[in-house]
Backbone as CSV, one residue per row, in Angstrom:
resi,resn,N_x,N_y,N_z,CA_x,CA_y,CA_z,C_x,C_y,C_z
1,UNK,-138.495,49.865,5.372,-139.055,50.013,6.729,-137.925,50.700,7.392
2,UNK,-138.314,51.764,8.205,-137.371,52.539,8.984,-137.414,52.083,10.515
3,UNK,-136.198,52.597,11.053,-136.313,52.081,12.505,-136.746,53.406,13.351
4,UNK,-137.660,52.897,14.119,-138.362,54.096,14.950,-137.422,54.474,16.396
5,UNK,-138.092,55.463,16.779,-137.350,55.996,18.205,-137.044,54.863,19.161
6,UNK,-138.012,54.040,19.214,-138.032,52.983,20.360,-136.961,51.919,20.018
7,UNK,-136.823,51.626,18.764,-135.682,50.690,18.353,-134.454,51.247,18.496
8,UNK,-134.214,52.561,18.107,-133.041,53.170,18.416,-132.443,53.271,19.743
9,UNK,-133.520,53.617,20.685,-133.236,53.792,22.210,-132.813,52.244,22.686
10,UNK,-133.547,51.164,22.261,-133.384,49.901,22.573,-131.816,49.541,22.219
11,UNK,-131.422,49.894,21.003,-130.104,49.417,20.483,-129.087,50.302,21.386
12,UNK,-129.445,51.526,21.608,-128.392,52.391,22.285,-128.315,51.740,23.862
13,UNK,-129.448,51.306,24.300,-129.418,50.793,25.708,-128.724,49.641,25.842
14,UNK,-128.862,48.638,24.721,-128.069,47.268,24.705,-126.516,47.531,24.573
15,UNK,-126.245,48.473,23.721,-124.744,48.802,23.463,-124.158,49.386,24.756
16,UNK,-124.927,50.201,25.461,-124.393,50.979,26.688,-124.271,49.835,27.641
17,UNK,-125.370,49.093,27.890,-125.176,48.034,28.833,-124.160,47.199,28.842
18,UNK,-123.754,46.702,27.416,-122.589,45.823,27.104,-121.400,46.508,27.405
19,UNK,-121.209,47.762,27.210,-120.123,48.491,27.483,-119.933,48.660,29.036
20,UNK,-120.880,48.939,29.685,-120.796,48.942,31.223,-120.435,47.780,31.665
21,UNK,-121.034,46.453,31.210,-120.674,45.255,31.703,-119.153,44.834,31.358
22,UNK,-118.754,45.347,30.255,-117.282,45.117,29.955,-116.409,45.834,30.697
23,UNK,-116.817,47.234,31.050,-115.971,48.057,31.931,-116.041,47.444,33.383
24,UNK,-116.972,46.917,33.849,-117.151,46.501,35.244,-116.250,45.113,35.311
25,UNK,-116.318,44.321,34.191,-115.440,43.037,34.164,-114.077,43.434,34.044
26,UNK,-113.651,44.470,33.305,-112.106,45.017,33.322,-111.671,45.479,34.652
27,UNK,-112.546,46.076,35.299,-112.325,46.699,36.737,-112.016,45.613,37.784
28,UNK,-112.900,44.641,37.664,-112.751,43.473,38.473,-111.425,42.711,38.338
29,UNK,-111.135,42.508,36.952,-109.827,41.788,36.790,-108.613,42.596,37.109
30,UNK,-108.674,43.931,36.938,-107.716,44.780,37.496,-107.449,44.786,38.864
31,UNK,-108.710,44.938,39.647,-108.770,44.835,41.069,-108.027,43.480,41.500
32,UNK,-108.551,42.420,41.068,-107.909,41.022,41.467,-106.525,40.959,41.105
33,UNK,-105.873,41.457,40.029,-104.596,41.384,39.772,-103.705,42.311,40.718
34,UNK,-104.269,43.420,41.190,-103.786,44.346,41.953,-103.584,43.685,43.552
35,UNK,-104.642,42.969,43.804,-104.729,42.303,45.229,-103.655,41.193,45.389
36,UNK,-103.600,40.431,44.121,-102.658,39.355,44.372,-101.218,39.795,44.130
37,UNK,-100.944,40.801,43.562,-99.591,41.557,43.489,-99.320,42.136,44.991
38,UNK,-100.290,42.767,45.550,-100.105,43.317,46.853,-99.912,42.101,47.846
39,UNK,-100.715,41.108,47.866,-100.379,39.991,48.694,-99.101,39.262,48.492
40,UNK,-98.586,39.328,47.272,-97.294,38.728,46.841,-96.140,39.550,47.501
41,UNK,-96.192,40.822,47.321,-95.299,41.858,47.915,-95.127,41.577,49.371
42,UNK,-96.317,41.620,49.895,-96.493,41.521,51.453,-95.799,40.150,51.868
43,UNK,-96.132,39.125,51.092,-95.603,37.719,51.433,-94.200,37.563,51.153
44,UNK,-93.615,38.401,50.375,-92.076,38.318,50.157,-91.480,39.078,51.120
45,UNK,-91.977,40.168,51.626,-91.464,40.929,52.765,-91.422,39.930,54.168
46,UNK,-92.568,39.396,54.323,-92.471,38.372,55.485,-91.487,37.346,55.264
47,UNK,-91.140,36.863,54.133,-90.341,35.904,53.785,-88.987,36.328,54.092
48,UNK,-88.691,37.573,53.810,-87.175,38.043,54.069,-87.002,37.977,55.526
49,UNK,-87.880,38.386,56.296,-88.074,38.285,57.767,-87.711,37.096,58.285
50,UNK,-88.386,36.002,57.784,-88.305,34.527,58.102,-86.992,33.950,57.725
51,UNK,-86.558,34.199,56.590,-85.163,33.826,56.217,-84.000,34.298,57.001
52,UNK,-84.067,35.581,57.374,-83.085,36.192,58.132,-83.124,35.617,59.584
53,UNK,-84.332,35.619,60.034,-84.539,34.901,61.446,-83.917,33.489,61.440
54,UNK,-84.137,32.777,60.414,-83.537,31.483,60.296,-82.134,31.355,60.023
55,UNK,-81.526,32.574,59.907,-79.981,32.504,59.769,-79.454,32.643,58.339
56,UNK,-80.248,32.789,57.274,-79.825,32.876,56.004,-79.581,34.273,55.516
57,UNK,-78.568,34.419,54.662,-78.148,35.778,54.094,-78.688,35.808,52.760
58,UNK,-79.536,36.741,52.466,-80.082,36.941,51.127,-78.862,37.537,50.260
59,UNK,-78.676,36.795,49.217,-77.646,37.145,48.231,-78.336,37.992,46.968
60,UNK,-79.497,37.536,46.644,-80.287,38.285,45.604,-81.621,37.937,45.585
61,UNK,-82.600,38.776,44.867,-83.921,38.418,44.860,-84.420,38.608,43.464
62,UNK,-85.498,38.018,43.106,-86.091,37.975,41.918,-85.176,37.633,40.869
63,UNK,-84.247,36.804,41.115,-83.295,36.232,40.108,-83.654,35.449,39.055
64,UNK,-83.365,35.810,37.751,-83.934,35.287,36.556,-82.839,34.585,35.861
65,UNK,-82.807,33.196,35.581,-81.872,32.444,34.962,-82.282,32.071,33.699
66,UNK,-81.623,32.283,32.305,-82.021,31.638,31.188,-81.721,30.160,31.047
67,UNK,-82.539,29.412,30.490,-82.285,27.914,30.442,-82.626,27.656,28.984
68,UNK,-82.114,26.288,28.674,-82.614,25.783,27.426,-82.721,24.255,27.725
69,UNK,-83.696,23.643,26.866,-83.889,22.312,26.918,-84.001,21.693,25.303
70,UNK,-83.925,20.603,25.114,-84.064,20.150,23.651,-85.354,19.337,23.557
71,UNK,-86.047,19.583,22.427,-87.165,18.785,22.038,-86.957,18.134,20.646
72,UNK,-86.656,16.935,20.480,-86.384,16.294,19.194,-85.228,16.809,18.626
73,UNK,-84.201,17.353,19.517,-83.022,18.071,18.912,-83.199,19.674,18.840
74,UNK,-84.349,20.145,18.866,-84.518,21.577,18.789,-84.427,22.233,20.185
75,UNK,-83.646,23.291,20.158,-83.482,24.145,21.477,-84.700,24.962,21.720
76,UNK,-85.061,24.714,22.793,-86.276,25.768,23.543,-85.577,26.519,24.601
77,UNK,-85.781,27.676,24.534,-85.234,28.750,25.505,-86.433,29.193,26.311
78,UNK,-86.070,29.383,27.489,-86.848,29.968,28.508,-86.146,30.390,29.670
79,UNK,-86.859,30.976,30.791,-86.092,31.569,31.860,-86.895,30.986,33.046
80,UNK,-86.271,30.897,34.135,-86.729,30.581,35.493,-86.364,31.678,36.451
81,UNK,-87.348,32.147,37.225,-87.378,33.202,38.183,-87.366,32.648,39.415
82,UNK,-86.554,32.928,40.513,-86.701,32.373,41.821,-86.844,33.548,42.758
83,UNK,-87.575,33.433,43.808,-87.706,34.568,44.875,-86.528,35.124,45.386
84,UNK,-85.593,34.155,45.955,-84.506,34.536,46.549,-83.238,33.612,46.386
85,UNK,-82.033,34.060,46.303,-80.836,33.161,46.293,-80.281,33.719,47.667
86,UNK,-80.195,32.615,48.479,-79.709,32.660,49.989,-78.445,31.889,50.270
87,UNK,-77.779,32.320,51.360,-76.706,31.430,51.759,-76.770,31.366,53.308
88,UNK,-76.208,30.077,53.724,-76.143,29.780,55.066,-75.002,28.634,55.305
89,UNK,-74.030,28.908,56.204,-72.993,28.015,56.465,-72.307,27.583,55.342
90,UNK,-72.022,28.454,54.366,-71.350,28.294,53.152,-72.078,27.600,52.183
91,UNK,-73.324,27.277,52.146,-74.120,26.617,51.263,-75.107,27.562,50.668
92,UNK,-75.316,27.444,49.247,-76.366,28.333,48.627,-77.653,27.558,48.460
93,UNK,-78.565,28.318,48.506,-79.982,27.697,48.374,-80.765,28.686,47.500
94,UNK,-81.832,28.241,46.843,-82.756,28.892,46.208,-84.106,28.916,47.102
95,UNK,-84.654,30.081,47.249,-85.948,30.094,48.177,-87.080,30.586,47.477
96,UNK,-88.226,29.896,47.585,-89.490,30.273,47.066,-90.311,30.543,48.187
97,UNK,-91.069,31.799,48.121,-91.921,32.198,49.222,-93.396,31.848,48.594
98,UNK,-94.103,31.141,49.527,-95.671,30.817,49.202,-96.553,31.412,50.169
99,UNK,-97.578,32.023,49.713,-98.476,32.657,50.621,-99.865,31.974,50.862
100,UNK,-100.121,30.970,50.204,-101.542,30.285,50.122,-101.355,28.983,50.924
101,UNK,-102.313,28.617,51.466,-102.358,27.371,52.337,-101.853,26.047,51.572
102,UNK,-102.456,25.915,50.435,-102.027,24.725,49.661,-100.708,24.936,49.039
103,UNK,-100.354,26.016,48.436,-99.182,26.398,47.583,-97.895,26.263,48.552
104,UNK,-98.179,26.473,50.012,-97.000,26.429,50.860,-96.673,25.134,51.335
105,UNK,-97.436,24.018,50.725,-97.461,22.543,51.237,-96.449,21.864,50.061
106,UNK,-95.334,21.410,50.518,-94.365,20.764,49.235,-94.918,19.611,48.726
107,UNK,-96.083,19.033,49.289,-96.545,17.875,48.727,-97.665,18.183,47.761
108,UNK,-97.851,19.335,47.601,-98.723,19.806,46.389,-98.091,19.660,45.045
109,UNK,-98.668,18.994,44.144,-97.761,18.615,42.916,-97.293,19.793,42.179
110,UNK,-98.027,20.935,42.034,-97.419,22.290,41.387,-96.302,22.718,41.939
111,UNK,-96.493,22.699,43.456,-95.236,23.420,44.209,-94.072,22.495,44.035
112,UNK,-94.236,21.107,44.261,-93.113,20.099,44.117,-92.476,20.168,42.915
113,UNK,-93.330,20.235,41.796,-92.681,20.605,40.410,-91.768,21.709,40.365
114,UNK,-92.426,22.780,40.756,-91.762,24.132,40.817,-90.370,23.961,41.427
115,UNK,-90.421,23.571,42.737,-89.246,23.242,43.543,-88.085,22.453,42.961
116,UNK,-88.618,21.287,42.332,-87.751,20.418,41.456,-86.984,21.161,40.311
117,UNK,-87.830,21.912,39.538,-87.201,22.668,38.518,-86.095,23.666,39.147
118,UNK,-86.485,24.199,40.140,-85.413,25.226,40.720,-84.072,24.420,41.188
119,UNK,-84.233,23.193,41.828,-83.209,22.506,42.126,-82.183,22.139,41.045
120,UNK,-82.997,21.760,39.966,-82.261,21.173,38.692,-81.656,22.533,38.069
121,UNK,-82.328,23.570,37.761,-81.847,24.645,37.064,-80.780,25.372,37.823
122,UNK,-81.019,25.675,38.989,-79.897,26.405,39.750,-78.859,25.628,40.401
123,UNK,-78.910,24.275,40.504,-77.869,23.452,41.140,-77.512,23.879,42.436
124,UNK,-78.434,24.475,43.044,-78.161,24.752,44.603,-78.106,23.609,45.487
125,UNK,-77.699,23.797,46.645,-77.608,22.581,47.598,-78.882,22.209,47.983
126,UNK,-79.825,23.111,48.009,-81.186,22.646,48.317,-82.033,23.844,48.114
127,UNK,-83.464,23.603,48.141,-84.448,24.458,47.870,-85.219,24.761,49.162
128,UNK,-85.387,26.177,49.456,-86.145,26.484,50.635,-87.596,26.904,50.295
129,UNK,-88.437,26.309,51.009,-89.834,26.689,50.802,-90.265,27.651,51.945
130,UNK,-90.488,28.745,51.766,-90.754,29.704,52.760,-92.306,29.769,52.770
131,UNK,-92.846,29.086,53.868,-94.253,29.037,54.306,-94.681,30.259,55.078
132,UNK,-95.126,31.266,54.231,-95.467,32.422,54.965,-96.570,32.489,55.861
133,UNK,-97.830,31.789,55.577,-98.751,31.595,56.518,-98.353,30.789,57.819
134,UNK,-97.531,29.701,57.411,-97.050,28.886,58.674,-95.933,29.490,59.292
135,UNK,-95.198,30.557,58.892,-94.234,31.318,59.481,-92.823,30.324,59.690
136,UNK,-92.649,29.720,58.637,-91.440,28.818,58.755,-90.825,28.687,57.421
137,UNK,-89.579,28.128,57.446,-88.724,27.957,56.374,-88.527,26.408,56.412
138,UNK,-88.782,25.840,55.341,-88.778,24.331,55.140,-87.623,24.212,54.074
139,UNK,-86.598,23.113,54.364,-85.508,22.694,53.396,-86.109,21.494,52.629
140,UNK,-86.273,21.707,51.303,-86.662,20.562,50.579,-85.442,20.010,49.618
141,UNK,-85.292,18.699,49.823,-84.054,18.259,48.986,-84.548,17.192,48.133
142,UNK,-84.245,16.871,46.988,-84.514,16.010,46.121,-83.546,14.895,45.939
143,UNK,-83.478,13.741,46.779,-82.563,12.679,46.688,-82.168,12.117,45.386
144,UNK,-83.096,12.199,44.569,-82.993,11.510,43.297,-81.791,12.206,42.349
145,UNK,-81.645,13.395,42.679,-80.838,14.368,41.738,-79.586,14.738,42.537
146,UNK,-79.462,14.452,43.697,-78.239,14.979,44.449,-76.937,13.881,44.158
């Protein structure tokens, strides 16, 4: 039994449709990633202004610190990246800029855990949460580790 012209056209149409759907999906993923990167850069630029207006001096940005921890005696290596290392009145802080309404709330578990990791890893005096939508800099201190 041979394949007729209609069947060939149908197969080509299905393959072309799948290819077009895949290309549209990839374009949407790329556009979404671009949008979030753009919002992040814009938010970090606003965070710089907020930090300076609050009297902080920016010492470094996008600072990456290598870290280790042990699991059953085995060393696990990773790195932690913080948005800013800043200073005010002789005290160093790490600062994290957040651009979303829930992410900029220190009571959100993911944000709180991130800030706690920064406080432990960087050994800074405190952690600053730069609430970009709220236009404020919040000082977060973890009393159990100081």
